[in-house]
C-alpha positions as CSV (number, residue, x, y, z in Angstrom):
1,X,-4.4,-44.7,-180.4
2,X,-2.3,-47.8,-180.1
3,X,-1.5,-47.1,-176.5
4,X,-5.1,-46.8,-175.5
5,X,-6.0,-50.0,-177.4
6,X,-3.2,-51.8,-175.6
7,X,-4.5,-50.6,-172.2
8,X,-8.0,-51.8,-173.0
9,X,-6.6,-55.2,-173.9
10,X,-4.6,-55.4,-170.6
11,X,-7.6,-54.3,-168.6
12,X,-9.7,-57.0,-170.2
13,X,-7.0,-59.6,-169.3
14,X,-6.9,-58.3,-165.7
15,X,-10.6,-58.5,-165.3
16,X,-10.6,-62.0,-166.8
17,X,-7.9,-63.1,-164.4
18,X,-9.7,-61.6,-161.4
19,X,-13.0,-63.3,-162.4
20,X,-11.1,-66.6,-162.8
21,X,-9.4,-66.2,-159.4
22,X,-12.6,-65.3,-157.7
23,X,-14.3,-68.4,-159.3
24,X,-11.4,-70.5,-157.9
25,X,-11.8,-69.0,-154.5
26,X,-15.5,-69.5,-154.5
27,X,-15.1,-73.2,-155.6
28,X,-12.5,-73.7,-152.9
29,X,-14.8,-72.2,-150.2
30,X,-17.7,-74.3,-151.4
31,X,-15.4,-77.4,-151.4
32,X,-14.2,-76.7,-147.9
33,X,-17.7,-76.0,-146.7
34,X,-19.0,-79.3,-148.1
35,X,-16.0,-81.1,-146.5
36,X,-16.7,-79.5,-143.2
37,X,-20.4,-80.3,-143.5
38,X,-19.8,-84.0,-144.2
39,X,-17.1,-84.1,-141.5
40,X,-19.6,-82.6,-139.0
41,X,-22.3,-84.9,-140.2
42,X,-20.1,-88.0,-139.8
43,X,-19.0,-86.8,-136.4
44,X,-22.6,-86.3,-135.4
45,X,-23.5,-89.7,-136.6
46,X,-20.7,-91.3,-134.6
47,X,-21.7,-89.3,-131.5
48,X,-25.4,-90.3,-132.0
49,X,-24.4,-94.0,-132.4
50,X,-22.1,-93.8,-129.3
51,X,-24.9,-92.3,-127.2
52,X,-27.5,-94.8,-128.5
53,X,-25.1,-97.6,-127.5
54,X,-24.8,-96.2,-124.0
55,X,-28.6,-95.9,-123.7
56,X,-28.9,-99.6,-124.8
57,X,-26.4,-100.6,-122.1
58,X,-28.2,-98.6,-119.5
59,X,-31.5,-100.3,-120.5
60,X,-29.9,-103.7,-120.1
61,X,-28.4,-102.7,-116.7
62,X,-31.7,-101.3,-115.5
63,X,-33.5,-104.5,-116.5
64,X,-31.0,-106.4,-114.3
65,X,-31.5,-103.8,-111.5
66,X,-35.2,-104.2,-111.7
67,X,-34.9,-108.0,-111.2
68,X,-32.5,-107.6,-108.3
69,X,-34.7,-105.0,-106.6
70,X,-37.7,-107.2,-107.1
71,X,-36.0,-110.1,-105.4
72,X,-35.0,-108.0,-102.5
73,X,-38.4,-106.5,-102.1
74,X,-40.0,-110.0,-102.0
75,X,-37.5,-111.1,-99.4
76,X,-38.5,-108.2,-97.2
77,X,-42.2,-108.9,-97.8
78,X,-41.5,-112.4,-96.5
79,X,-39.9,-111.0,-93.4
80,X,-42.6,-108.5,-92.6
81,X,-44.9,-111.0,-90.8
82,X,-42.0,-111.8,-88.4
83,X,-41.7,-108.2,-87.5
84,X,-45.4,-107.9,-87.1
85,X,-45.6,-110.9,-84.7
86,X,-42.8,-109.6,-82.5
87,X,-44.1,-106.1,-82.4
88,X,-47.7,-107.2,-81.6
89,X,-46.2,-109.6,-79.0
90,X,-47.9,-112.6,-80.5
91,X,-44.8,-114.7,-81.2
92,X,-44.5,-118.0,-79.3
93,X,-41.5,-119.8,-77.9
94,X,-42.1,-122.7,-80.3
95,X,-42.0,-120.3,-83.3
96,X,-38.7,-118.8,-82.1
97,X,-37.2,-122.2,-81.5
98,X,-38.1,-123.3,-85.0
99,X,-37.2,-120.2,-87.0
100,X,-33.9,-118.4,-87.3
101,X,-35.8,-115.4,-88.7
102,X,-37.0,-114.5,-85.3
103,X,-33.5,-114.9,-83.8
104,X,-31.7,-112.9,-86.4
105,X,-34.5,-110.4,-87.2
106,X,-32.4,-107.3,-86.5
107,X,-29.1,-108.9,-87.4
108,X,-29.2,-109.2,-91.1
109,X,-30.1,-107.3,-94.2
110,X,-30.2,-107.9,-98.0
111,X,-28.4,-105.4,-100.1
112,X,-29.2,-104.7,-103.8
113,X,-26.4,-105.0,-106.4
114,X,-27.0,-102.4,-109.1
115,X,-25.0,-101.8,-112.3
116,X,-23.7,-98.4,-113.2
117,X,-21.2,-98.8,-116.0
118,X,-23.7,-97.3,-118.5
119,X,-24.5,-94.3,-116.4
120,X,-20.8,-93.7,-115.8
121,X,-20.2,-93.7,-119.5
122,X,-23.2,-91.4,-120.0
123,X,-22.0,-88.9,-117.4
124,X,-18.8,-88.5,-119.4
125,X,-20.5,-88.2,-122.8
126,X,-20.2,-84.7,-124.4
127,X,-23.6,-84.9,-126.0
128,X,-25.3,-85.9,-122.8
129,X,-23.8,-82.9,-121.1
130,X,-25.1,-80.6,-123.8
131,X,-28.6,-82.1,-123.5
132,X,-28.5,-82.6,-119.7
133,X,-32.0,-81.1,-119.3
134,X,-33.6,-83.5,-121.8
135,X,-36.5,-85.3,-120.2
136,X,-34.9,-88.7,-120.7
137,X,-31.6,-87.6,-119.2
138,X,-33.4,-86.1,-116.3
139,X,-35.2,-89.4,-115.7
140,X,-31.9,-91.3,-115.8
141,X,-30.2,-88.9,-113.4
142,X,-33.1,-89.1,-111.0
143,X,-33.0,-92.9,-111.1
144,X,-29.3,-93.1,-110.3
145,X,-29.7,-90.5,-107.6
146,X,-32.2,-92.8,-105.9
147,X,-29.7,-95.7,-106.3
148,X,-27.0,-93.6,-104.8
149,X,-29.2,-92.9,-101.8
150,X,-29.8,-96.7,-101.4
151,X,-26.1,-97.4,-101.4
152,X,-24.8,-94.4,-99.5
153,X,-27.5,-93.6,-97.0
154,X,-30.2,-96.1,-96.4
155,X,-28.3,-99.4,-96.5
156,X,-25.6,-97.8,-94.3
157,X,-28.2,-96.8,-91.8
158,X,-29.5,-100.4,-91.7
159,X,-26.0,-101.8,-91.5
160,X,-25.0,-99.4,-88.7
161,X,-28.1,-100.3,-86.7
162,X,-27.2,-104.0,-87.1
163,X,-23.7,-103.5,-86.0
164,X,-24.8,-101.4,-83.0
165,X,-27.2,-104.2,-81.9
166,X,-24.5,-106.8,-82.2
167,X,-21.9,-104.7,-80.3
168,X,-24.4,-103.8,-77.6
169,X,-25.5,-107.4,-77.1
170,X,-21.9,-108.6,-77.2
171,X,-20.9,-106.3,-74.4
172,X,-24.1,-106.7,-72.3
173,X,-25.4,-110.2,-72.4
174,X,-23.8,-113.6,-71.8
175,X,-26.1,-115.3,-74.3
176,X,-24.6,-113.5,-77.3
177,X,-22.1,-116.2,-78.0
178,X,-24.9,-118.7,-78.9
179,X,-27.9,-117.0,-80.4
180,X,-29.2,-120.1,-82.2
181,X,-29.6,-122.4,-79.3
182,X,-29.7,-120.3,-76.1
183,X,-32.9,-120.3,-74.0
184,X,-31.8,-117.1,-72.3
185,X,-31.9,-115.3,-75.7
186,X,-35.4,-116.7,-76.4
187,X,-36.5,-115.3,-73.0
188,X,-35.0,-112.0,-74.0
189,X,-37.0,-112.0,-77.3
190,X,-40.2,-113.0,-75.6
191,X,-40.1,-110.9,-72.4
192,X,-37.7,-108.0,-72.6
193,X,-39.2,-104.6,-73.7
194,X,-35.7,-103.6,-74.8
195,X,-35.9,-106.1,-77.6
196,X,-39.3,-104.8,-78.6
197,X,-37.9,-101.3,-78.9
198,X,-34.9,-102.6,-80.9
199,X,-37.1,-104.4,-83.3
200,X,-39.4,-101.4,-83.6
201,X,-36.5,-99.1,-84.4
202,X,-35.0,-101.5,-86.9
203,X,-38.3,-102.1,-88.6
204,X,-38.7,-98.3,-89.1
205,X,-35.3,-98.1,-90.7
206,X,-35.9,-101.1,-93.0
207,X,-39.5,-100.5,-94.1
208,X,-39.7,-96.7,-93.6
209,X,-36.5,-96.0,-95.3
210,X,-34.8,-98.8,-97.2
211,X,-37.8,-100.7,-98.6
212,X,-39.7,-97.5,-99.4
213,X,-36.8,-96.3,-101.5
214,X,-36.4,-99.7,-103.1
215,X,-40.0,-99.4,-104.2
216,X,-39.3,-95.9,-105.5
217,X,-36.3,-97.1,-107.5
218,X,-38.3,-100.0,-108.9
219,X,-41.0,-97.6,-110.1
220,X,-38.5,-95.2,-111.6
221,X,-36.7,-98.1,-113.3
222,X,-39.9,-99.4,-115.0
223,X,-40.8,-95.9,-116.2
224,X,-37.3,-95.3,-117.4
225,X,-37.2,-98.5,-119.4
226,X,-40.3,-97.4,-121.3
227,X,-38.6,-94.1,-122.2
228,X,-35.4,-95.8,-123.2
229,X,-37.2,-98.3,-125.5
230,X,-39.4,-95.7,-127.1
231,X,-36.9,-92.9,-127.5
């Protein structure tokens, strides 16, 4: 009888120990889970704050872009009547003599300086990559795609046409060395259909491509700013 009693006592002790050990394990698991939760929570907060800071930077840069694009569009609006006068053959010698715009109509352009530090940071942000299809991120991506087209395609087309005009005139005409005060150049502007064709082609590149995409970028920028400020 003593032996069985002793076994019962030992069994009770074992069960008590196991219960205690299980309790310790459960408390440890709960503690680790809570620690992981708060670590993830703090990490998420840091990532959210980092992303919000990037969005704020992008908003500031787009406001600057909008101003610069607006200035450039106004400059091209001012130049449009000069193109129209030449293309409708209504420009006079007096107007050409008193305005450098007519003399350098196809020899200059106005680029737009845009800011992309915020977008570069966003492109490398892990949370942005996870939420790439989010409507705000899609709008941001579309806007900077338009900006890239302006820089890489349209402005280069306009620049290339200007350089082609300059090189062609330099090799072909004696008056090229003095465009500002050369009557022969004025005669060329007034009477040569070649100049009319050059202006027509350049006008298409500027207003059909460059300016139309500037207008698109400005519209996208305004819409994007609303999304950024109300997110």
